[in-house]
N, C-alpha and C positions, 0 to 999 in steps of 0.2 A: 504495501500499499503508500502510495506517495504523500510527501507532507503536502503538496500543493491540494491534492485531491483531496484531502481532510481536514485542512480551512475552507475549499470547497462546499467543503458540507457545515462544518461550524459557520457558515456565513448563510448557508440555507434557516440553519437553529438558531443563529442569533441575527436578529435583526436588527439591532442597535447598533452592533457592532458591523453589519455586515459592507458599509462604502468605504471601508477603512479595507478590509479583509481582502475582497477582489480588487481593487485598482493594484492592491501588494503585489499578486501575481504568484501567489506560494513563499517571496521576499520575508523570509524570519522577522529581519531587521525592520523593512517597511514596516509589518503589520504590529511590532513592539513601535515602533517611532510614533504612528497614530496617534495608539491606544491610552486611554489612562491605565493608571493601576490598576486599577478593580476591575475593568475592560478585560485589559490583558489576562489577569489570573479568571477570568469566565471565559476566552479563548483556551487558555491550559487545560481550565476544566476541562472542556468539552473532548478533546483530545483525548484529556486522561480517561476520560469514562469508552471513549468511540474508536479510538488507533491508540494500543500504546506504545506501539513502534513509531507511526507517527509523533506523538508527545516524546519520548526520548530525544529524535531527532529534532524536535524545538526548543526543548529543552537547554541539550548542547549549543545551538544557537545561544539561546537569550542570557548564557551563560557569560556570554565573550561582550553582554551588550549592555549596556548602560538605562538601569530599570528596568533589567530581566529579575535580577535575586528578587528584587520589591515584588516583581507581578508574581516568581514563587510560593514567596510568603501568603501570598495574600489566598493562596489558594485552598477553599474550605476541605481538608480531607475524608470527612466525616461524610462526604459527599458523592465518594469515587467508589466503585467497585476494586476489588483484590486488587488486579494486576496494576489499576493506574493507583492504589495505594503504597503501593509497594514503590512506583516509580519513583513518587513525591517525596516520599521518606530517605528513598535514597540521595533524592535529589538538596532535601534540607540536610541531610548528612552531609556532602560532599561541601557546603551552603556553611556547615559548622566548623568542618576544616579546613575553613578558608577566614579563620577568624569573625563568621557573625554569629552575632546571638541569635539564638534559637530557643523559643517558650516548646517548653516537651509538653506535651497535650498527659494529661492525666490518666494514670492504666484504668483502665474498666476492670469491673470486677467480674471475676468470674469463677465456676461451683467444679466445673469437668471443661477438660480437653479432647475436642475432636480429632478424629486425626486426618493427618495434610494429606489435600487435594493438591491436583491438578492447576495447573494456574486457568485462568476463567478463559478460552477463546472464543470473541463473534466478530464475527464479518458473516456482508452480504450483499449480492451483486443480481442486479436485473438487465433482460435486453428491453431493446425497445418490440412494440408489437409489431410481428409479420403481416405482410397484407393482407393475411386471414382472420387474424384476432390474437393469434397466440404470442406468448411470453416463455423464459425459462427465467428460472428467479436460480440461486444461489447462496444454501446461506453453510455456515461455515458452525461446530460450535466444540469444546473440548469432547473426546474422547476419556469414557471414564477408565480407560485402562490404561491412557495417553495415548498421545500423537493427535489428530484431527478428526471426528466425522462430516462430509461434506453431504448435503442432501442437494439433488436438482433435478423443482419443480414444475416438470411445465402445463400450464394454463393455458385460460383464454378467457375471454370478459365474457359471461354469459355463457360460455360450454364448460364451465367449472373447470374441475382437474381434471387433466390427460393422461400425468405420468408423475411417476414418483421413482428415482433410483438417492440408492448410499452408497458411497463410497465411504471406506476408511486409510487411513495413510499419516504419516511422518507430519508434522506441520511447516515442515520447510517443504514440502512436495503441495500439500493443500495450498501455502500461500503462491507457490511458485506456479500452479492452475490458476490462482485466478486474478495474477497476476497476468496471463496467457489470453484468457478470456476478457478481461477490462485493457487491453492491447488495444495498439493504435490500428490493428488489420481488418478489413473488409466493417463490420457492422461490429463493434464491441456491443459486451455488456461494460451497465457505468456501476460504479459502490452505488450505496445507498444504505442508511438504519438500518440494522436488522430488526427491531421494532416495528419499523415502517413495510416491511417486506415481506413477515408473517403475516403482519396485519392486511395485507394484500392476498396472499394465498387464500387466507381463510375466507375472505370477503368471498373468494371462488369456488373455496369449498359450499360454503354455508348457499348460495347460488349454482349446486351442480343439481341438473337435469335430470328431474327423473326416470325417463328411460336411460340415462346413463348411472351404473354407480360408481361411487369414489374407486380410485385402483387401488388394488393391492395394500400395497405400498402407504399410500397416506391413511388409508386405514392400523397399519402396523406403527406407524409413527404420530400418529394425528397428538396426540397430548404435546409430543414436545413441538410441534411442529403449529400449533395454536397457541401457543404458550402467548401469551400476548393481551394485552390491557383491554379492551372494548372499544375504548377511544384513540386510542395507538392511529396516527394518521398513514395513511397510506404514502407511496414516493409521490401521485399526484397531485393530492393532496399538501404532502411533505413542499413541493414546488409552486403550488398558488399561493404558499401561506408566505412563502420567502419572497417570491416576484407579486404579490397583490393578486387579487379580484382585479379582472381589468372592466375599463370600467365603460359606459357609451357614449360616444357611439363606435361600434366595434367596426374596426377594422380589417376586415376579410381576409383581401385579396392577396396576404403572405403566406395563407394557409391554404389558401386558393392553389397559388403557385406551388406548395409543396407537396399538394393531393396529386398535379399536373407530371410532376417531376416525377411522379413513384416515391417520396422520401416519404410518405406516411399514405397511409390507407390501401386498398377501398374498404377491409371490412369490411365484403359483402356481406346481406342477410340469403344466405343460399340458396335457402330452399324458393326464394324468389325470383331468382334470376332465370331457370328455365319456362317459368307460366310468362315471364316478360319478353322471354325473348323469343319464345313462339306467337303472341300478340304483336311485338315487334314485324315480322314476316311475316303474317300473315295481313298486316296494315298496309307491307312494303308490297303484296303482290296484288292488293283489293284492283280489281279492275277499274272499281269507282274515283279512284283514286291516281291519275297520270301526271303530272306535273310534279316536278323534279320537290320545289319550292313546297308545295301541299304535303306531300310524300315525308318531308322533315318535319312541318309542323304537328303532322299526324304526329310519328315518333319520339319529340319531343312530351309533346302532351301525354302519350303512353308512360316515358321516362318517368315527370314528376307525379306520375298516379304513383308510380310504383314505390318513388321514393319519399313519398309522402305515407303509405303504407309500412315501407322499413322501417324510418326513423321516427315515426309518431308513439309516443308513451318509452315501451321500456326501449324499444328499437334507441329511439334518441340519447337516453340514460347511457347504454353500453359505450354507444362512439364518442359523446362525454367525457365517459371515462377510459376511452383510447385514447384520446386526444390528451386529456392530463397526463396518464402515465407517460406518452408520447413525447409532452413538455421537459419531463424529468431527466429526459435519456437525453436532450437535447444538451439540458442544461447541464447534465453532468458528461456532456461532453465540453463544453464549454460554449457553446454556441446558443445564445440567450434571448442571438433574434429570434429562430425559429422556436424556442421555447415559448415565447411572449406570443407568437403567432397560434400555436396550439391551445394555448389558453383561450386566446381568442373564441376562438373553431369551437371548445370545449363548453364555453360560456353562449357561445348564439345555438347549440342544440338544447342545453338549461333554459334559453330564453326567447326562442322562436321556434315557432310552427316551420316542419319542413315547409311551406311553401312560400317563404319568407327567409329562409334559409338558403343561399346558393351553393353551400359546400353540401347540402341535401342528396341536389342532382348533382354534384359531379363526381360526389364517391359514388353513388348506386349507377351512373352511367360509364364508370372508367371500365371497371369486367366485363361489358357488352360493347363496348366500342367496336373489338375483333372483330365482333359479330354483325355490328351494323356498316363495317366496314367492308364485309361478305358481303353484303346485301347490295351496297354502291357497288362493290366492279362488278358482281353478276348481272345488274341492270346497263352495266356499260357496256359488258361484251353480251349482252343479250341487245342490245343498239345497236352495236356494233353490227353483228349478225345483219341484223334485218335492215342495216342500209347496206349490206354489199347483193341484195335479193331484188330484181325485176318485174314485177308485173307481167303478168303474159300481156301484146300488145302495147307496152309501154315503150318508147325510143328507146332503141337498144336491145331490145327484145331477142333471145337466140344468139346475140354475139358478140359471148362467149365470157359475160361480165366476173363470171363466178368463176375463177380459176384456181 
């Protein structure tokens, strides 16, 4: 996990400090220079709880900078999980060895000693929704017998949990795998708060269609995978809170461009595609509609009717959630413009009926475009053939015009 990525997560979680963290682009010195001691302590506390490796790197950098020690001293140890407490205590010991006075916390009374357990390990990542709306979530936790356990969960908004795989390996191998899936090749996953990812997959499981039973892997590990607060935000809600709810009027042109370029969507309602294609073909071949402009007008009417059916009610809520999730992934890749465009698109599906939302038509039409292009191509070929046929008795008939 990189320090820059961890600081970006901190910016998403700490709205008051985000305006300093993001412009610093992962530079510890710029982050520290722009924050008060209390604010710097909040940033460090977040990293100590969220990503101890990144926190260790930040501590090493801040020890060399003016104001770094004060930020360390201002951290509340009692609010940290065990790995973060260990790192903070080591940092305080280092400061103490350099001659700085450290207030010793009063020892807590104990009546028994629990057996030692392995340090906690928690990490997570998610992919963007694919063209059908499916995503993969990765959750990492400490293995009770040592090493780490990795959950790979395939799910889809509105379709529930698709598959669950579980792997056990050494911590270094699991970390190397996460670095690979969150790398720069192709369309990588992005790091996410583990609680947000657990909330996301738990909600997917709650919406599991009755005709598709939950996979055996989910049923086996449900107790651990769904262990999350009921009010925990999903990644999409996390980024919406960080960037803010889009205001009116909504600018949907950037989101339309993302749809046309194939960077998001089309997330089709598949049960509507075949009947819509059949209606389009019938309209195209109708002898009552001859002019090309009228044909295209009829096709657009049918597409608008299909979009209205697809994205009314639950269909619109599904696409709104997919756009929010895409916004989180764009933000995680450092693409704030597309992230904001996706949040505006999500708001449009939540606030407007499909007939007033140009994205509804754009998404519904996109998977049908190849079929529509074939209809148009067939019409052109038929017109070309007709132009080569000379009716009997016409000038040139019987003179070999068709060769």
